[in-house]
Every structure is written in C-alpha cells, then in structure tokens.
N, C-alpha and C positions, 0 to 999 in steps of 0.2 A: 890271373892267379897262377902260381907256379909251384913246383916241387923243388925248386932250386933255391938254396939259401945264399943270399948275397947282400950283406948289410952295407948300405951307403954310408959315406963319411964326409963331413964338410968341416973345414976349419973356419968358415965364415963367421964373423961376429957382427951382427947387425944390432943396432940399438934403436929404441923408440926416438931418442933425440935426433940421431942422424937421419932417420926416416922423415921426421917432422921437418927438419931443415931442408931435406930434398924436396919435400912437397911445396915449401915456400918458394924454392928456386925455380920451379917449373911453371911456365906460363900456360894457362889453360886456354884451349881453343873453344870458345863458347859458341855453339852452333844450335840453331833450331829454337823451338819454343820451350819455355820453362814449364809449360802445362802439359807435359808428355804423359804417356801411359805409366802406370805403376803396376809392377808385378813382382812375384818372388820366384826364386829357383832354389828349392830346398832339398830336392831329391836328386841323387846322382844320376845324370843322363836323363832326367825328366821322367814323365809317366811311363811306367813299365820298363824303364831303362832303355827306351827306344831312341834316345838321342834326338828327339823331335819336339818342336814347339809349334803351335799353330800361329803364333805371333808372326806376321809378315815382317821382313826386314829388308825392304827393297833399297837398292842404292839410290842416292849416294849416302855414304856413312862418313862422319867426320870424327876426328880424335877429340873427345871431350877433354881427356887428360891422360898423361902417362907419367909414371913414377918409377925410378930405379931405386929399389930397396937397398942395393949394395953397390958400391962404386969401384971395388977392386975387380980383379979379373977372374975370380972364382966362379965357375959356371955352376948353375943349379943342375943337379942330376934328375930332378923331378920338379914339377909344379902342378900338382894334381888339382882337380876341379874344386873351385870355391863354391860357396852357397851365398845366396842373396836373400835377405829378409828385411822388409820395410826400408828399402834403399840403403842398406848397410851390407857390405861385402865381408864375409868371414872366410879366412883361409890360413893354412899353415905353410911353413917354408922349411927349406933345408938348413936355415940358421938356427932352428930350434924354437922359433917364436911362432905364436898364433896371433893373427892380426884382425882387427875390426876397423874398416875404413868406410867413410861416407862415399857413396857412389857418385854423388853430384859433384863433389869438390876434391876428393882424394884426402880429405881431412882424416887424420889418424885418431880414432876415438879411444882406442886402447890397444895395448900389446900385452900378451900373456906369454911368459917365458917358460919353456920346458927344458929338460936336461939333455935333449938330443934332437936331431932332425924330425920334423913333423911330416910324415909321408902318408897320412890317412886322408879319407874323404869325410869332411865334417857333416853334421846334420843340425839344423836349427828348428826348434819348436817355437811356441809363442813367447817363451821367456829365456830359454837357455840355448847354448850351442855345445855340442858334444864332439869330441875328436880324440884321436890316439896319438901317441908319440913313440919314437924309438927309444925313449928312456924307460919303456916297459909299462907305462900307465895309460889308462883312458881317463879323460877329464870331462867334467861338466862345469861350465863357466857361465856366469850371468852375462846376457847380452847387453845389459844396461851399462855396466862398468868394468867388465872383465874379471870380476872377483871369482875366486875358485869356490865352487859349491861342494864338490867332492872329487877325489881321484881314486881309481881302482888299480891296484898293482897286479900285473900279470906275470912279471918276471921275464918277459920276452918282448921284443919289439912289437908294436901295434901298428901295422901298415895295411889297414883294411878299410872297406866301407864301414861307416858307423851309422846306425839307424835307430830311431825310436819307433817302436811299434806297440800300440796300446800302452801298457805301463812298464814296458821293458826298453832298455837301451842295449843294443846288440852290437858286438864287435868281435874281432878275432885277433889272437896273438900268433905270431909266426912260430909254427911248430909247437904250439901250446894247446889252445882250445878256442872254441867259439863261445863267448860269455854272454849270458842273459842276466843283466843286473836290473834291480828295481830303480825307481827314481831317486832313491837315497844312496845309490851306488853300492848296494849290497847284492851279492851273488844269489840268484834264484835257481839257475839252471845252466848246464854247460855241456857242450859236445866236444869230445876229445878231438884234438887236431895235431897228431904227431908228425904230419907230413907237409901240410900246405903252408905256403908263404904268400904274402901280398894278396890277401883273400878279398875278393870282390863278389858280393852277393846282393840280392835284392829280395823284396817281399812283394808278392802279387797274389791277391785273393787268399790271404792268410797262409801262403806257402812260401818257403824260402827257396829261391833258386840262386845259386846252388849251395847247399849245405855240404860240409865235409861228410864223407861216408862214415858208417858205423865203425867202431873200433875193430870189428872182425874183418872189415874190408876198407882200411883207411885210405887207400890210394884212389878211391873213386869219389864222385860227386853226385848229389842227388837232389830231388825235390822233397823237402822236409815240411811236414804239417806242423804248424806252431801250436795248434790246439791239442792234437793227439800225441805230439812229440814222437812221431813215427814217419818213416819214409814212404812216400807214394811210389817212387821208383828211383833207381840208380842209373847212371849213364851206362849205355852198352859198352861192353869190353873193347870193341873196336875203336871207340872214341878215346880210350885212355892210353894213347901211345903218342904223347907229345910232351913238350917242355912247358908250354904256356897254354892256358885255358882262359878265354876272354870273359869279360863281364857279359851276362846274357841280356838279350832284349826279349821281352815277353809280350805276346798278344793273347787274345782270347783263345786262339787255336794252337799257336806254335811258340816254341822257344828257339831263338836264333843265337848261335854262338860260333866262335872261331877257335881253332887251335893252330899252333905252329911249333916248329923246331928248326934249329940250324943244321944244315947238311954240308957244312964246310964253306964252299963258295956261294951257296944259295940258301934261301930259306924256303921251307915247305909250309904251305897253308892248306887248311881244310876248313870249309865253312859248312855249318850244319843247320838244318831245320829239324827240330824234334817235336813230336806230338806232345802238347802240354799236359794232357791227361795221362798218357801212358809212358812217355819218354822214348817211344820208338822213333827211329830215324826215318824221316820222310824223304829227305834228299841230302846229299853231300856234294860239295863242289871242291875240286882239287885245283890248286894253282901253285906256281913257283914264283919266287921273287924275280922281278925284272929291274935291271939296273940301268941308269943313265950315265951321264958324264961324271957324276959324283959318286960312283960306286964306292962303298966303304973299303978301305984298305984291309981291314980285318973284319969280315962279316960276322964272325962268331962273337967277337967282343962288342960289336955294334948291337947285335941281337941281345946279348946279356944286358947292355945298358938300357934297352927299351923296357925291360921287365920291371924297372922302377916306376913305370907309368901305369896306374891301375886300370885305365881304360885302353891300354894298348890292344888294338884289333877289335875293340868293341863295335858291333854292328849298329847302324842307324836304320830305322824303318820308316819309309814314306810310301803310303798307299801299298801297292804290291811290289815295291822295290826294297831290297836289302842292300845298303851301300856300305862298303868296307874299305879300309886301308890297312896296310901292314908294315909300314916303314920302308917299303921299296918305292919305286917311282910311279905307282899306278893307283888310281881310284877306280874301284870296280862296283858295278851295280848288277845285282842278281835278281831274278824273278823269285819273289817270296813263295810262290806256289810250286815251282819246279827246280829252282837252283840254276837255271840256264842264264847265260850272260845276256843282260839287256844293253848295257853299254860299258865302255872302258875308256878312261882318259889317262894318257901317259904323259908325264912331265919329265923335263931334263933334270929336275932336282927331286930328291926323295921327300916323301910325305913325312911330317913330324908329329901328326896328331890323328886321332880318330875323327870321324866326321860328326858335325852337328847340323841339323836341318831346321831352318826357320821358314815356315810356309813351304815353298818349293825351291828354296835355295840351300845348297849344301856348302857349309863352311869347313875348310880344312887348312892346316898349316903346311907349308913347304919349307924345307931347309934351304940354306944358301951360304954364301961366303960373306965375311966381314969386308965391306968395301967402304971407302971414304968418298967416292965420287958422288956428285950431285945426282939425284934421281933423274932418269931420262924421261922424256915426254912419252906418255902412254896413250894408246888409242882410247877414244871415248867408250864408255861401257856399252856393250851390245854390238860393237863393230869388230871386225876381224875375220880371218879365215878359219871359221870354226870347223871346217871339214878335216883339218889336219889333226892327228892324234898325238903328236910329239912337238914340244916347243923346240925350235931350232936356234936357241940362244945359248951359245957355248961360252960366252963371256961371263966373268964372275957377276953374281947377282946377290943382293941381300935376301934374307929369309922373307917370306910373304905369307899373308893371309889371303886365301883365294876363295871366291864364291863361284860355285858351279850350278848349272841347272840340274835339278833332280830328275828331270824328264829325259835329258839326253847327254848330260855331262859337259856341255859347252861352257867355256869360261865366260862369266858375266862381269866380274869385277875383281880387282886385286889391290892389295895394299902392302907396300914394303915396310918392314918392321925391324926393330933392333933385337936380334936373337930369335931362335926358333921356338914356335909355340909347342909346348910339351903336352898339353891336354887341350881338347877342342874348346872353342869359346862357349861360355855360358851366356844365354840369351834371355833377358828378362825385361819386359816392357819395351822401351826404346833403346835398351843398352845391349852392347856386345862386349863381354869382358873376358880377358885371357891374360896369362903370364908367359914369359919366355925364359929361355935358359940363360939369358944375360940379366936376369932378375928384374926385368921391367914388368910392371903391371899396366895394361892398357884398358881404357874404357872408351869404346866407340859409341857414338850417338847417332840415331837415325835423324837425318836432316829433314825437317818438316817445312816445306815451301809455302 
C-alpha cells in the first residue's frame, strides 16, 4: 500500500469471444492423473497472509494449459492474485473484465465487464465473488453465471484487497475510505482514508492488519478491532518513513511487513517484525537493492511501476524463516526471531514477484528478455553447482518461474515462460496458477507418476 496516487491506464479491449477462440486454439498438455487433489485458495496469500501452503508441490510440474487473453503488444501493468473455488479461477485484469475460468480445461465460464481496469484482489464465499474496479465500484457477482447482485459506488478507484468477514464485505477506495457493507451492498460502517492508495489489509483473530489510521492521524496504519471499532495500536513513528508498505504476514506472536522507497539509483528496504499484541518493533533488517546485468535504466520509474502490484514485497513465512523479495536481483531469507540473514540467493535477472511457499519449496518469478530461440537443455532438477550465489549467464534469457529450497535457497527447478510473473503463483491442490505481463494465464499441474 502506498501514499502515492498513480492511476494505471490500459487501452486493451478484450472480449469473451476472443478469449474463447484463444482457448480453442491452445493445445492442452494433459499430464498426470485425473483424480488429483481438490483444494481452494480464497484468501489473499493464504492463512494469515503468510504466503504458505502445506500442500507439497515437488517437481516435476507440467503445463496443463496456458492461454493468452490478449494478442496485441499491450503489456499488463498488473496481474494481481486470483482466487480458486471449486476448481474455478476468478480474477480481474487491466482490460476491465473479471473472468471465471475452469481450472481443468481453461473453459471460460463467464466474463463480467466493468468500466475500467480491475486491480483489486477478489474474495469468494460459497455463492458469490466480490471485487473492486477502477471505475469506482465494488461488485458482488454470482459464481454460477456471473450475474450482478449489487454494486457499491465509492466515487474513487477500488484497488484493494476485498474480504468478507462475518456479515460484512470490506474494501477500500483510493484516498476515500475503508467501507464495511452488508451482504446486500449497503454501507454499515466506514473508516476515513484520505491518504492511502492500493490498500492491502487482512483480518486475523477479528483484528484488521493494517487499517488506515484515525482521521486525527491519517498517515499511519494500525491494528483495528472489528468488534469494538477501535485501534489496539498504531505503527511506531519510525516505521512511517517510506513510500510503500507491504501486505502483512501474521502469526500468533508477530506481524511481519516490509517498507521501501526509491533513493535514486537504488531502493531502500526495511523488513520488520512487530509484536502482534502491542505493535512494538521486535527487530528491523535494513537492505539496499542489488542489481545484476538487467539493472533498470530508470530505477525510480521501475519502482513506481511495482506499486501496482498489491503484494509487492509481501513476506512469506516458513517455520522460523521470513522470505522476501523486492524487485531487485535477490531473494532473502531472514530469521523470524532475530531478523538476521539465514541465506541469500542472487540472480542475474530481477525478481518479478513476491514468494509463495508450498511445503518447503519457494516459488518466485524472474524477469527476462523476449527471445525467440529454442530453449536450451537444462540440467536435471537437483543437479548443479549450488554453492555459487550468482548465475553467470549473461546471454538473453526468457522470464522464468523458479523453485528454491526454503532451507538454503538452492535452485531446485525452473520453467521458462512467456512474460514476467507479476504476482506469485497461487497453489491449490495439484495446481500452480499465475499470470504474466504478456497477458498469459498459466496452469501447471503436479505430475503424479
């Protein structure tokens, strides 16, 4: 979330007809058993926002299908996390559409059109799906057929996480408010939000992390009790000196978050562990961006572009490790108890997504160049000189999805893809799902031998 207002714009015009034709044209790679696991992913970054699922996802993985939603050269400025419910994927896009697609086949169940790019994180309950649009509305839509149940007008872009909690649907408008509406779309309660944009919050133990601060102190963030409608605590003043504040990961004891700002030629990172009960800082880790051969020509504008991605810098928690990326060339693992570095993996290409952890595997996207050459032969998974910390491949390479060991950061597996992953993969059952800035949707499948 940021205090910087920057509205994205896209002239892309995608249609349900063109998407359906594209789906027919794509050959599916059918791998593994048809009797796989079934699971849902309906909460942004999983339980507690920790970016972790206990579902193991060992290699090999195969491409079940991939689909390009748009065939022109317009790049997507964001492709925020989708949700998966009963083997249906729900997600919005910068074309202004909200999609429901069958995860098994890529079949388009329905398309709901809004008046502007959809850059919010949706939420699905047992019957409906909820999301916001840059046209200034939040929507409730039937999962069955995509029919509109209600829309709530905010008058400002809605680029936030959207949650249902008890009998409320909660979302934020940029520079407007955090809105609590009932299941009929009627406003019940509101927190003024004159400052914050791209608001990413979550609810844990009936507390919202992080709510906008009170109107008397609107530039801060806090832990807000949904029952008493009061703040348990506000972030310490020394935290509130940044441009970007990440989505928090919450455990029983701690809240983990990251902040960043552009310093011209480099970016400054701070990673925090806060006491969940009191908000006191338990530790802070300082870092600066490290660039490889693909150093951005304009680091400031690159930084601003990252702010369209709602889980930019969001930490992932695995056991006593906090694993983070920040759009530079490094994946960092910190000790959750002390903030000391556990391991660091440096690549020759910049990271493009926050991490997601399945079992003890860390999945993260790497940027790359558009190349037309045939993929080169890759070493078998698990083999290679894992002692080196930097890839020495200075030739152009396509973007990649990379799997690392959460224990030590060694590279286990990678897959070359079309376009950079803009948000980390969603992992549900045997599926790994993500979208790229070239408007491809990928569904990978665990291969069961």
